[in-house]
Every structure is written in C-alpha cells, then in structure tokens.
N, CA, C and O of each residue as an XYZ file, in Angstrom:
748
protein
N     -99.105   -101.355   -126.073
C     -99.408   -102.219   -124.946
C    -100.679   -101.702   -124.282
O    -100.804   -100.511   -123.996
N    -101.600   -102.593   -124.047
C    -102.846   -102.213   -123.390
C    -102.604   -102.063   -121.891
O    -101.588   -102.514   -121.362
N    -103.550   -101.425   -121.223
C    -103.451   -101.268   -119.777
C    -103.412   -102.633   -119.089
O    -102.671   -102.827   -118.125
N    -104.208   -103.570   -119.586
C    -104.236   -104.912   -119.005
C    -102.875   -105.587   -119.138
O    -102.386   -106.201   -118.189
N    -102.264   -105.472   -120.321
C    -100.935   -106.064   -120.513
C     -99.905   -105.382   -119.601
O     -99.066   -106.042   -118.988
N     -99.988   -104.064   -119.527
C     -99.057   -103.333   -118.673
C     -99.216   -103.733   -117.210
O     -98.224   -103.969   -116.520
N    -100.468   -103.812   -116.732
C    -100.694   -104.147   -115.323
C    -100.242   -105.571   -115.026
O     -99.698   -105.836   -113.954
N    -100.462   -106.496   -115.970
C     -99.985   -107.864   -115.763
C     -98.460   -107.892   -115.734
O     -97.861   -108.609   -114.932
N     -97.840   -107.112   -116.608
C     -96.386   -107.030   -116.631
C     -95.869   -106.415   -115.335
O     -94.893   -106.895   -114.758
N     -96.538   -105.334   -114.875
C     -96.131   -104.666   -113.651
C     -96.233   -105.609   -112.455
O     -95.302   -105.719   -111.657
N     -97.367   -106.284   -112.341
C     -97.567   -107.218   -111.233
C     -96.541   -108.346   -111.321
O     -95.953   -108.720   -110.307
N     -96.319   -108.888   -112.508
C     -95.341   -109.958   -112.684
C     -93.944   -109.503   -112.318
O     -93.226   -110.216   -111.616
N     -93.541   -108.315   -112.787
C     -92.207   -107.798   -112.466
C     -92.071   -107.495   -110.979
O     -91.025   -107.760   -110.387
N     -93.109   -106.946   -110.377
C     -93.064   -106.654   -108.949
C     -92.954   -107.933   -108.140
O     -92.199   -108.008   -107.171
N     -93.714   -108.937   -108.550
C     -93.648   -110.220   -107.869
C     -92.256   -110.821   -108.019
O     -91.703   -111.356   -107.058
N     -91.680   -110.733   -109.235
C     -90.328   -111.242   -109.457
C     -89.325   -110.523   -108.558
O     -88.473   -111.162   -107.943
N     -89.424   -109.206   -108.482
C     -88.504   -108.433   -107.647
C     -88.663   -108.799   -106.176
O     -87.673   -108.936   -105.457
N     -89.921   -108.960   -105.722
C     -90.167   -109.296   -104.334
C     -89.615   -110.688   -104.013
O     -88.976   -110.877   -102.978
N     -89.856   -111.649   -104.883
C     -89.347   -113.004   -104.663
C     -87.826   -113.001   -104.681
O     -87.193   -113.657   -103.854
N     -87.235   -112.264   -105.621
C     -85.772   -112.192   -105.707
C     -85.181   -111.557   -104.453
O     -84.121   -111.977   -103.988
N     -85.857   -110.549   -103.900
C     -85.369   -109.887   -102.704
C     -85.399   -110.846   -101.507
O     -84.532   -110.780   -100.636
N     -86.393   -111.732   -101.467
C     -86.533   -112.662   -100.358
C     -85.713   -113.933   -100.555
O     -85.495   -114.685    -99.605
N     -85.260   -114.174   -101.779
C     -84.535   -115.405   -102.087
C     -83.198   -115.437   -101.348
O     -82.574   -114.398   -101.130
N     -82.771   -116.624   -100.971
C     -81.466   -116.754   -100.328
C     -80.349   -116.263   -101.250
O     -80.389   -116.467   -102.464
N     -79.377   -115.628   -100.661
C     -78.242   -115.097   -101.410
C     -76.974   -115.467   -100.650
O     -76.845   -115.144    -99.469
N     -76.040   -116.137   -101.310
C     -74.770   -116.528   -100.697
C     -73.669   -115.826   -101.479
O     -73.651   -115.867   -102.709
N     -72.748   -115.179   -100.761
C     -71.775   -114.328   -101.441
C     -70.507   -114.165   -100.616
O     -70.491   -114.428    -99.413
N     -69.446   -113.727   -101.285
C     -68.211   -113.350   -100.603
C     -68.414   -111.955   -100.033
O     -68.695   -111.005   -100.763
N     -68.268   -111.848    -98.727
C     -68.540   -110.595    -98.031
C     -67.265   -109.774    -97.876
O     -66.177   -110.205    -98.257
N     -67.423   -108.605    -97.318
C     -66.294   -107.713    -97.056
C     -65.897   -107.820    -95.588
O     -66.709   -108.237    -94.762
N     -64.673   -107.454    -95.250
C     -64.257   -107.487    -93.841
C     -65.151   -106.640    -92.928
O     -65.247   -106.905    -91.730
N     -65.802   -105.625    -93.495
C     -66.690   -104.783    -92.694
C     -67.898   -105.558    -92.173
O     -68.564   -105.113    -91.238
N     -68.180   -106.699    -92.764
C     -69.325   -107.516    -92.346
C     -68.945   -108.578    -91.315
O     -69.781   -109.386    -90.910
N     -67.684   -108.572    -90.894
C     -67.198   -109.567    -89.946
C     -67.951   -109.519    -88.618
O     -68.271   -110.570    -88.062
N     -68.241   -108.333    -88.100
C     -68.898   -108.235    -86.789
C     -70.276   -108.888    -86.788
O     -70.651   -109.523    -85.802
N     -71.026   -108.745    -87.857
C     -72.341   -109.394    -87.935
C     -72.188   -110.910    -87.919
O     -72.970   -111.609    -87.275
N     -71.183   -111.416    -88.626
C     -70.896   -112.848    -88.627
C     -70.517   -113.317    -87.216
O     -71.007   -114.347    -86.752
N     -69.651   -112.568    -86.540
C     -69.226   -112.930    -85.187
C     -70.430   -113.022    -84.259
O     -70.525   -113.959    -83.466
N     -71.342   -112.072    -84.344
C     -72.526   -112.101    -83.483
C     -73.403   -113.315    -83.776
O     -73.996   -113.887    -82.861
N     -73.490   -113.710    -85.040
C     -74.250   -114.904    -85.397
C     -73.603   -116.154    -84.794
O     -74.305   -117.027    -84.284
N     -72.279   -116.243    -84.850
C     -71.580   -117.383    -84.244
C     -71.789   -117.382    -82.729
O     -71.986   -118.440    -82.131
N     -71.747   -116.214    -82.111
C     -71.948   -116.128    -80.668
C     -73.358   -116.594    -80.271
O     -73.525   -117.269    -79.255
N     -74.358   -116.237    -81.065
C     -75.726   -116.717    -80.802
C     -75.782   -118.238    -80.896
O     -76.404   -118.894    -80.062
N     -75.133   -118.790    -81.909
C     -75.105   -120.242    -82.091
C     -74.355   -120.921    -80.947
O     -74.770   -121.977    -80.470
N     -73.256   -120.319    -80.512
C     -72.473   -120.901    -79.417
C     -73.314   -120.989    -78.144
O     -73.308   -122.016    -77.465
N     -74.030   -119.926    -77.825
C     -74.879   -119.932    -76.630
C     -75.966   -120.997    -76.745
O     -76.255   -121.707    -75.782
N     -76.560   -121.102    -77.924
C     -77.612   -122.098    -78.159
C     -77.057   -123.514    -78.006
O     -77.682   -124.365    -77.373
N     -75.872   -123.764    -78.592
C     -75.254   -125.089    -78.501
C     -74.883   -125.435    -77.058
O     -75.167   -126.541    -76.598
N     -74.258   -124.513    -76.346
C     -73.842   -124.791    -74.962
C     -75.053   -125.071    -74.087
O     -74.987   -125.920    -73.198
N     -76.149   -124.378    -74.320
C     -77.368   -124.621    -73.533
C     -77.896   -126.037    -73.752
O     -78.656   -126.557    -72.935
N     -77.493   -126.648    -74.849
C     -77.929   -128.008    -75.173
C     -76.831   -129.053    -74.949
O     -76.981   -130.208    -75.349
N     -75.746   -128.652    -74.321
C     -74.685   -129.584    -73.984
C     -73.699   -129.870    -75.100
O     -72.876   -130.778    -74.976
N     -73.764   -129.110    -76.196
C     -72.816   -129.277    -77.300
C     -71.757   -128.191    -77.145
O     -72.029   -127.012    -77.369
N     -70.562   -128.590    -76.766
C     -69.506   -127.623    -76.453
C     -68.544   -127.446    -77.615
O     -67.330   -127.591    -77.476
N     -69.120   -127.132    -78.754
C     -68.325   -126.955    -79.966
C     -67.617   -125.601    -79.971
O     -66.420   -125.535    -80.251
N     -68.320   -124.550    -79.673
C     -67.745   -123.210    -79.568
C     -68.038   -122.686    -78.176
O     -69.152   -122.840    -77.673
N     -67.058   -122.075    -77.555
C     -67.276   -121.470    -76.242
C     -67.903   -120.083    -76.444
O     -67.409   -119.294    -77.250
N     -68.979   -119.785    -75.722
C     -69.539   -118.428    -75.819
C     -68.461   -117.390    -75.495
O     -67.718   -117.541    -74.524
N     -68.381   -116.350    -76.302
C     -67.392   -115.290    -76.139
C     -66.104   -115.533    -76.906
O     -65.294   -114.620    -77.068
N     -65.910   -116.765    -77.381
C     -64.667   -117.139    -78.065
C     -64.461   -116.335    -79.358
O     -63.356   -115.859    -79.618
N     -65.493   -116.187    -80.149
C     -65.330   -115.482    -81.423
C     -65.199   -113.978    -81.214
O     -64.439   -113.324    -81.928
N     -65.929   -113.413    -80.244
C     -65.769   -111.978    -79.972
C     -64.332   -111.667    -79.564
O     -63.743   -110.696    -80.038
N     -63.772   -112.496    -78.684
C     -62.411   -112.228    -78.215
C     -61.362   -112.523    -79.289
O     -60.237   -112.028    -79.210
N     -61.725   -113.321    -80.283
C     -60.777   -113.667    -81.355
C     -60.914   -112.744    -82.569
O     -60.348   -113.037    -83.622
N     -61.641   -111.656    -82.448
C     -61.863   -110.771    -83.592
C     -60.578   -110.355    -84.299
O     -60.539   -110.396    -85.528
N     -59.512   -109.953    -83.580
C     -58.276   -109.578    -84.282
C     -57.695   -110.727    -85.115
O     -57.217   -110.509    -86.228
N     -57.738   -111.955    -84.570
C     -57.228   -113.111    -85.309
C     -58.104   -113.415    -86.527
O     -57.600   -113.778    -87.590
N     -59.417   -113.263    -86.357
C     -60.335   -113.512    -87.477
C     -60.110   -112.481    -88.587
O     -60.131   -112.820    -89.770
N     -59.898   -111.243    -88.202
C     -59.616   -110.197    -89.188
C     -58.317   -110.500    -89.922
O     -58.227   -110.286    -91.131
N     -57.310   -110.994    -89.206
C     -56.042   -111.368    -89.841
C     -56.243   -112.537    -90.809
O     -55.637   -112.570    -91.880
N     -57.088   -113.486    -90.432
C     -57.387   -114.608    -91.328
C     -57.984   -114.112    -92.641
O     -57.707   -114.656    -93.709
N     -58.799   -113.081    -92.543
C     -59.439   -112.550    -93.753
C     -58.439   -111.923    -94.715
O     -58.737   -111.773    -95.900
N     -57.259   -111.555    -94.228
C     -56.242   -110.995    -95.115
C     -55.781   -112.037    -96.136
O     -55.350   -111.690    -97.236
N     -55.877   -113.327    -95.761
C     -55.487   -114.395    -96.697
C     -56.682   -115.274    -97.046
O     -56.518   -116.409    -97.492
N     -57.868   -114.748    -96.844
C     -59.049   -115.568    -97.092
C     -60.270   -114.744    -97.411
O     -60.184   -113.617    -97.898
N     -61.412   -115.341    -97.123
C     -62.667   -114.706    -97.468
C     -63.737   -115.068    -96.441
O     -63.735   -116.159    -95.869
N     -64.630   -114.139    -96.230
C     -65.810   -114.348    -95.406
C     -66.963   -114.622    -96.359
O     -67.246   -113.820    -97.249
N     -67.623   -115.752    -96.171
C     -68.777   -116.097    -97.000
C     -70.020   -115.958    -96.134
O     -70.092   -116.523    -95.043
N     -71.000   -115.200    -96.627
C     -72.231   -114.987    -95.884
C     -73.437   -115.415    -96.717
O     -73.395   -115.451    -97.947
N     -74.505   -115.734    -96.005
C     -75.786   -116.051    -96.646
C     -76.844   -115.161    -96.018
O     -76.867   -114.965    -94.803
N     -77.713   -114.629    -96.854
C     -78.825   -113.822    -96.364
C     -80.136   -114.364    -96.925
O     -80.171   -115.008    -97.974
N     -81.188   -114.089    -96.208
C     -82.530   -114.411    -96.645
C     -83.441   -113.337    -96.082
O     -83.358   -112.997    -94.901
N     -84.303   -112.810    -96.918
C     -85.191   -111.718    -96.486
C     -84.392   -110.575    -95.884
O     -84.820   -109.938    -94.921
N     -83.228   -110.325    -96.463
C     -82.353   -109.229    -96.052
C     -81.732   -109.421    -94.669
O     -81.103   -108.498    -94.153
N     -81.892   -110.592    -94.057
C     -81.296   -110.861    -92.748
C     -80.180   -111.894    -92.901
O     -80.226   -112.748    -93.787
N     -79.191   -111.804    -92.039
C     -78.081   -112.748    -92.072
C     -78.592   -114.135    -91.682
O     -79.214   -114.311    -90.635
N     -78.317   -115.113    -92.544
C     -78.796   -116.482    -92.316
C     -77.665   -117.452    -92.009
O     -77.916   -118.537    -91.484
N     -76.428   -117.087    -92.323
C     -75.321   -117.993    -92.056
C     -74.031   -117.469    -92.628
O     -73.986   -116.393    -93.224
N     -72.970   -118.252    -92.437
C     -71.674   -117.854    -92.977
C     -70.560   -118.791    -92.553
O     -70.774   -119.756    -91.819
N     -69.369   -118.483    -93.033
C     -68.161   -119.216    -92.672
C     -66.951   -118.388    -93.075
O     -67.068   -117.399    -93.798
N     -65.801   -118.807    -92.600
C     -64.526   -118.222    -93.014
C     -63.793   -119.246    -93.865
O     -63.842   -120.445    -93.591
N     -63.124   -118.774    -94.881
C     -62.331   -119.625    -95.765
C     -60.963   -118.979    -95.885
O     -60.854   -117.812    -96.262
N     -59.916   -119.734    -95.565
C     -58.578   -119.159    -95.533
C     -57.524   -120.175    -95.969
O     -57.769   -121.381    -95.970
N     -56.368   -119.674    -96.334
C     -55.252   -120.538    -96.678
C     -54.425   -120.933    -95.467
O     -53.478   -121.709    -95.595
N     -54.761   -120.421    -94.309
C     -54.027   -120.735    -93.078
C     -54.610   -122.002    -92.472
O     -55.772   -122.035    -92.068
N     -53.787   -123.044    -92.414
C     -54.247   -124.326    -91.879
C     -54.285   -124.295    -90.357
O     -53.333   -123.838    -89.725
N     -55.379   -124.778    -89.760
C     -55.387   -124.929    -88.294
C     -54.288   -125.900    -87.856
O     -53.884   -126.767    -88.631
N     -53.814   -125.763    -86.648
C     -52.702   -126.573    -86.143
C     -53.009   -128.071    -86.113
O     -52.084   -128.883    -86.087
N     -54.270   -128.447    -86.116
C     -54.630   -129.863    -86.034
C     -54.322   -130.639    -87.314
O     -54.303   -131.870    -87.295
N     -54.083   -129.951    -88.406
C     -53.833   -130.652    -89.673
C     -52.395   -131.150    -89.733
O     -51.464   -130.362    -89.564
N     -52.197   -132.459    -89.974
C     -50.839   -133.012    -90.009
C     -50.066   -132.622    -91.272
O     -48.835   -132.627    -91.273
N     -50.773   -132.291    -92.326
C     -50.127   -131.855    -93.566
C     -50.831   -130.589    -94.042
O     -51.996   -130.356    -93.721
N     -50.116   -129.784    -94.805
C     -50.697   -128.526    -95.277
C     -50.326   -128.297    -96.736
O     -49.454   -127.481    -97.037
N     -50.989   -129.017    -97.648
C     -50.671   -128.832    -99.061
C     -51.023   -127.418    -99.540
O     -51.944   -126.783    -99.026
N     -50.272   -126.948   -100.530
C     -50.487   -125.600   -101.068
C     -51.805   -125.464   -101.821
O     -52.272   -124.350   -102.059
N     -52.408   -126.594   -102.199
C     -53.623   -126.528   -103.007
C     -54.900   -126.617   -102.171
O     -55.963   -126.944   -102.698
N     -54.802   -126.326   -100.869
C     -55.965   -126.445    -99.980
C     -56.356   -125.097    -99.386
O     -55.506   -124.252    -99.105
N     -57.659   -124.917    -99.203
C     -58.191   -123.819    -98.402
C     -58.976   -124.452    -97.259
O     -59.528   -125.543    -97.400
N     -59.019   -123.756    -96.131
C     -59.595   -124.294    -94.904
C     -60.823   -123.491    -94.492
O     -60.778   -122.267    -94.368
N     -61.904   -124.204    -94.286
C     -63.164   -123.596    -93.877
C     -63.286   -123.713    -92.368
O     -62.972   -124.753    -91.789
N     -63.739   -122.653    -91.744
C     -63.989   -122.694    -90.301
C     -65.228   -121.883    -89.979
O     -65.639   -121.006    -90.739
N     -65.809   -122.197    -88.837
C     -66.927   -121.415    -88.329
C     -68.176   -121.449    -89.177
O     -68.862   -120.433    -89.289
N     -68.499   -122.588    -89.781
C     -69.748   -122.685    -90.538
C     -70.906   -122.573    -89.560
O     -71.019   -123.365    -88.624
N     -71.762   -121.589    -89.782
C     -72.871   -121.329    -88.869
C     -74.125   -120.995    -89.675
O     -74.062   -120.359    -90.727
N     -75.258   -121.443    -89.150
C     -76.566   -121.108    -89.732
C     -77.437   -120.578    -88.598
O     -77.505   -121.174    -87.523
N     -78.094   -119.465    -88.848
C     -78.992   -118.881    -87.845
C     -80.110   -119.863    -87.524
O     -80.573   -120.586    -88.407
N     -80.543   -119.895    -86.278
C     -81.609   -120.809    -85.883
C     -82.867   -120.583    -86.718
O     -83.546   -121.547    -87.072
N     -83.188   -119.342    -87.036
C     -84.399   -119.054    -87.812
C     -84.300   -119.580    -89.240
O     -85.315   -119.705    -89.926
N     -83.083   -119.890    -89.692
C     -82.871   -120.378    -91.059
C     -82.583   -121.880    -91.095
O     -82.323   -122.437    -92.162
N     -82.628   -122.532    -89.940
C     -82.334   -123.964    -89.878
C     -83.320   -124.754    -90.741
O     -84.493   -124.398    -90.856
N     -82.824   -125.820    -91.334
C     -83.673   -126.691    -92.134
C     -83.940   -126.210    -93.548
O     -84.752   -126.804    -94.258
N     -83.269   -125.141    -93.972
C     -83.486   -124.578    -95.312
C     -82.261   -124.753    -96.209
O     -82.157   -124.093    -97.242
N     -81.353   -125.616    -95.836
C     -80.127   -125.951    -96.569
C     -79.178   -124.767    -96.767
O     -78.457   -124.711    -97.763
N     -79.176   -123.832    -95.832
C     -78.198   -122.750    -95.928
C     -76.784   -123.289    -95.749
O     -75.853   -122.810    -96.397
N     -76.615   -124.270    -94.887
C     -75.291   -124.876    -94.716
C     -74.775   -125.437    -96.024
O     -73.612   -125.238    -96.373
N     -75.633   -126.139    -96.753
C     -75.250   -126.690    -98.051
C     -74.916   -125.608    -99.059
O     -73.962   -125.738    -99.826
N     -75.697   -124.547    -99.058
C     -75.438   -123.434    -99.987
C     -74.121   -122.745    -99.665
O     -73.381   -122.355   -100.568
N     -73.830   -122.596    -98.385
C     -72.574   -121.972    -97.982
C     -71.399   -122.872    -98.363
O     -70.381   -122.385    -98.853
N     -71.533   -124.179    -98.142
C     -70.473   -125.114    -98.543
C     -70.264   -125.090   -100.057
O     -69.126   -125.151   -100.524
N     -71.344   -125.003   -100.822
C     -71.231   -124.928   -102.286
C     -70.482   -123.662   -102.703
O     -69.640   -123.707   -103.600
N     -70.782   -122.543   -102.061
C     -70.090   -121.292   -102.379
C     -68.619   -121.374   -101.970
O     -67.752   -120.853   -102.672
N     -68.333   -122.025   -100.843
C     -66.941   -122.197   -100.422
C     -66.184   -123.034   -101.444
O     -65.042   -122.720   -101.780
N     -66.806   -124.089   -101.937
C     -66.164   -124.937   -102.943
C     -65.932   -124.143   -104.238
O     -64.892   -124.287   -104.880
N     -66.892   -123.321   -104.608
C     -66.722   -122.470   -105.790
C     -65.580   -121.470   -105.572
O     -64.817   -121.190   -106.496
N     -65.464   -120.936   -104.360
C     -64.373   -119.998   -104.041
C     -63.021   -120.708   -104.121
O     -62.035   -120.113   -104.557
N     -62.968   -121.972   -103.704
C     -61.738   -122.756   -103.822
C     -61.340   -122.860   -105.293
O     -60.177   -122.650   -105.641
N     -62.300   -123.182   -106.152
C     -62.028   -123.293   -107.599
C     -61.596   -121.954   -108.188
O     -60.650   -121.897   -108.975
N     -62.289   -120.870   -107.810
C     -61.943   -119.538   -108.349
C     -60.510   -119.149   -108.006
O     -59.870   -118.398   -108.742
N     -60.016   -119.656   -106.900
C     -58.654   -119.339   -106.470
C     -57.635   -120.357   -106.960
O     -56.474   -120.319   -106.552
N     -58.057   -121.262   -107.825
C     -57.154   -122.238   -108.424
C     -56.661   -123.313   -107.473
O     -55.609   -123.911   -107.697
N     -57.415   -123.559   -106.418
C     -57.039   -124.579   -105.440
C     -57.814   -125.868   -105.721
O     -58.809   -125.857   -106.446
N     -57.354   -126.966   -105.146
C     -57.967   -128.266   -105.412
C     -58.776   -128.822   -104.247
O     -59.653   -129.661   -104.456
N     -58.498   -128.369   -103.012
C     -59.120   -128.995   -101.847
C     -59.809   -127.987   -100.933
O     -59.306   -126.893   -100.679
N     -60.968   -128.396   -100.456
C     -61.652   -127.673    -99.390
C     -61.542   -128.554    -98.151
O     -61.986   -129.702    -98.152
N     -60.955   -128.011    -97.109
C     -60.752   -128.776    -95.883
C     -61.478   -128.100    -94.726
O     -61.630   -126.879    -94.688
N     -61.920   -128.928    -93.785
C     -62.548   -128.408    -92.580
C     -62.400   -129.421    -91.465
O     -62.123   -130.597    -91.701
N     -62.588   -128.951    -90.261
C     -62.605   -129.858    -89.119
C     -63.776   -129.465    -88.236
O     -64.245   -128.327    -88.261
N     -64.238   -130.437    -87.453
C     -65.302   -130.164    -86.497
C     -65.042   -130.959    -85.227
O     -64.284   -131.928    -85.235
N     -65.664   -130.551    -84.156
C     -65.526   -131.234    -82.882
C     -65.929   -132.688    -83.066
O     -67.007   -132.970    -83.589
N     -65.082   -133.606    -82.645
C     -65.314   -135.033    -82.860
C     -66.520   -135.554    -82.088
O     -67.026   -136.630    -82.405
N     -66.988   -134.827    -81.097
C     -68.158   -135.246    -80.335
C     -69.487   -134.887    -80.976
O     -70.539   -135.255    -80.452
N     -69.464   -134.180    -82.093
C     -70.712   -133.759    -82.747
C     -71.059   -134.755    -83.853
O     -70.647   -134.592    -85.001
N     -71.814   -135.777    -83.494
C     -72.175   -136.837    -84.440
C     -73.021   -136.293    -85.593
O     -72.860   -136.720    -86.736
N     -73.915   -135.359    -85.297
C     -74.762   -134.773    -86.343
C     -73.912   -134.099    -87.410
O     -74.121   -134.310    -88.605
N     -72.958   -133.294    -86.978
C     -72.131   -132.550    -87.925
C     -71.239   -133.475    -88.752
O     -71.061   -133.263    -89.951
N     -70.683   -134.495    -88.111
C     -69.849   -135.451    -88.851
C     -70.676   -136.159    -89.923
O     -70.213   -136.320    -91.053
N     -71.879   -136.577    -89.587
C     -72.761   -137.233    -90.569
C     -73.129   -136.255    -91.686
O     -73.203   -136.641    -92.852
N     -73.357   -134.998    -91.329
C     -73.711   -133.979    -92.320
C     -72.607   -133.827    -93.372
O     -72.894   -133.799    -94.569
N     -71.362   -133.728    -92.937
C     -70.259   -133.568    -93.882
C     -70.070   -134.813    -94.740
O     -69.786   -134.711    -95.934
N     -70.226   -135.979    -94.139
C     -70.134   -137.212    -94.931
C     -71.229   -137.255    -95.995
O     -70.972   -137.644    -97.135
N     -72.441   -136.860    -95.629
C     -73.553   -136.829    -96.588
C     -73.294   -135.834    -97.717
O     -73.808   -136.002    -98.822
N     -72.513   -134.816    -97.449
C     -72.172   -133.809    -98.463
C     -70.918   -134.223    -99.245
O     -70.314   -133.400    -99.933
N     -70.532   -135.491    -99.139
C     -69.413   -136.085    -99.885
C     -68.045   -135.570    -99.474
O     -67.120   -135.554   -100.286
N     -67.906   -135.155    -98.236
C     -66.579   -134.857    -97.704
C     -65.963   -136.173    -97.254
O     -66.635   -137.019    -96.664
N     -64.690   -136.330    -97.537
C     -63.973   -137.537    -97.149
C     -63.482   -137.380    -95.712
O     -62.844   -136.384    -95.369
N     -63.782   -138.358    -94.889
C     -63.368   -138.368    -93.489
C     -61.906   -138.802    -93.428
O     -61.575   -139.926    -93.808
N     -61.031   -137.916    -92.951
C     -59.599   -138.198    -92.889
C     -59.144   -138.617    -91.492
O     -57.944   -138.694    -91.228
N     -60.086   -138.886    -90.605
C     -59.731   -139.319    -89.259
C     -59.785   -138.184    -88.259
O     -60.248   -137.083    -88.557
N     -59.303   -138.479    -87.071
C     -59.362   -137.462    -86.029
C     -57.968   -136.996    -85.640
O     -56.969   -137.677    -85.872
N     -57.935   -135.822    -85.045
C     -56.672   -135.220    -84.612
C     -56.940   -134.427    -83.339
O     -58.069   -134.017    -83.071
N     -55.895   -134.222    -82.573
C     -56.059   -133.455    -81.345
C     -55.818   -131.985    -81.611
O     -54.878   -131.597    -82.304
N     -56.700   -131.176    -81.036
C     -56.555   -129.719    -81.108
C     -56.723   -129.197    -79.688
O     -57.798   -129.304    -79.096
N     -55.663   -128.639    -79.158
C     -55.640   -128.187    -77.762
C     -56.043   -129.338    -76.847
O     -55.358   -130.360    -76.805
N     -57.157   -129.185    -76.106
C     -57.550   -130.211    -75.140
C     -58.751   -131.045    -75.597
O     -59.443   -131.638    -74.768
N     -59.000   -131.094    -76.897
C     -60.126   -131.872    -77.419
C     -59.757   -132.466    -78.774
O     -58.727   -132.131    -79.360
N     -60.620   -133.352    -79.255
C     -60.397   -134.008    -80.540
C     -61.319   -133.426    -81.601
O     -62.469   -133.081    -81.333
N     -60.778   -133.327    -82.817
C     -61.569   -132.878    -83.967
C     -61.542   -133.961    -85.037
O     -60.656   -134.816    -85.054
N     -62.508   -133.911    -85.914
C     -62.577   -134.799    -87.073
C     -62.192   -133.974    -88.295
O     -62.692   -132.864    -88.478
N     -61.312   -134.506    -89.128
C     -60.815   -133.809    -90.319
C     -61.586   -134.282    -91.557
O     -61.799   -135.478    -91.754
N     -61.992   -133.332    -92.371
C     -62.723   -133.635    -93.605
C     -62.109   -132.883    -94.777
O     -61.530   -131.809    -94.613
N     -62.248   -133.474    -95.970
C     -61.710   -132.861    -97.197
C     -62.633   -133.188    -98.361
O     -63.209   -134.273    -98.436
N     -62.758   -132.228    -99.262
C     -63.496   -132.435   -100.504
C     -62.689   -131.813   -101.630
O     -62.240   -130.671   -101.529
N     -62.509   -132.567   -102.694
C     -61.785   -132.048   -103.843
C     -62.699   -131.081   -104.594
O     -63.896   -131.337   -104.724
N     -62.155   -129.996   -105.077
C     -62.981   -128.956   -105.690
C     -63.569   -129.376   -107.019
O     -64.569   -128.802   -107.451
N     -62.980   -130.362   -107.683
C     -63.527   -130.838   -108.946
C     -64.751   -131.712   -108.761
O     -65.532   -131.893   -109.695
N     -64.929   -132.264   -107.549
C     -66.082   -133.152   -107.318
C     -67.298   -132.331   -106.936
O     -67.183   -131.290   -106.287
N     -68.423   -132.791   -107.330
C     -69.688   -132.104   -107.008
C     -70.573   -133.001   -106.194
O     -71.679   -132.607   -105.825
C-alpha cells in the first residue's frame, strides 16, 4: 500500500468513525440511565407549561422516580443519543395505565415519549417509536399502546400520521387522554 492509499484510507476511516459517532443512536438503556431521562422529561415539562401545554406537570417525573424504577422491572427504557448527548427517550412496560379499559396480554405500553428541544425536527420521536415497536416484537408481543393528553392536537395528529389507530378517549384522574395502538407486525 502506498502512502497515498494509506492516507486516503486513514482519512476515510476517520471520517466514517466521526460520522458514526455523531449519528443518532436509539437503544434499550439500563436502569442506571433513568435519572438522565427524568431530567430530559422535566426540561420538556417546563418548556410545555411555559407554552400553555399542560401535558406533564413540572416535578412530576422527579417525584415519581420510585414508580418509574418499578416500571422498569417489567419493561425497558429506550433512549436516543446524538453527538453523545441525550436526544430523547420513552418507557415501555407491560403495566397498563389505569385509563385503558382492556389489558390484553399481548400489549406493551409506551409512556413519556420525549425529545430534547435541541433535537426537535430530526425525527427522533419516529426513531424512538420504531425502536419501541421492535422491542414489542422482540418480546413476542403484538401491540404497542400509548396514550396522550387529549388536548394536544399536535401529538394526536403525529401518532395518527405514524399509523397508530385512534381508539378514542378515556378519563385519567382529572383529565382526558387519547388512546392509540399499533400492531407490531405493521410498519
């Protein structure tokens, strides 16, 4: 190999490594990464409340840490990173929220889908949903279910555009949520 070939190979490999390091990565995380996810949700909650969207109450996820950790015992934390920084995540569990009128054994429930403001508009939400659907399949389940605040028109349209079936609304505590489902075999 000539020096020119080696240097071109070196530059090409270095560029590949650099691009790969910066590329978005979506993965099943460990419970030790829960606190970083909670802080990301808290940042999003503050941002949403400042804009009049009362989907998550600021402080709600920090105070629910023990419950979230318990959820992880029967589920998984999915995170997305870009440029080595946390870009988004969600929780996926077999524990159905109380708002669901039925709880089939072949369903997993997604909650807390969040994307960092700096990563908005880069389809991290879609990538996280795709990984959640893949996790549903890996666990031999048929359905991915989620709910969102019924007052968030943007989010409801987003899930419909991602081919989630709208199952109607249900009451959760003192507010209404919209129920969505996607079969794991559908893409």
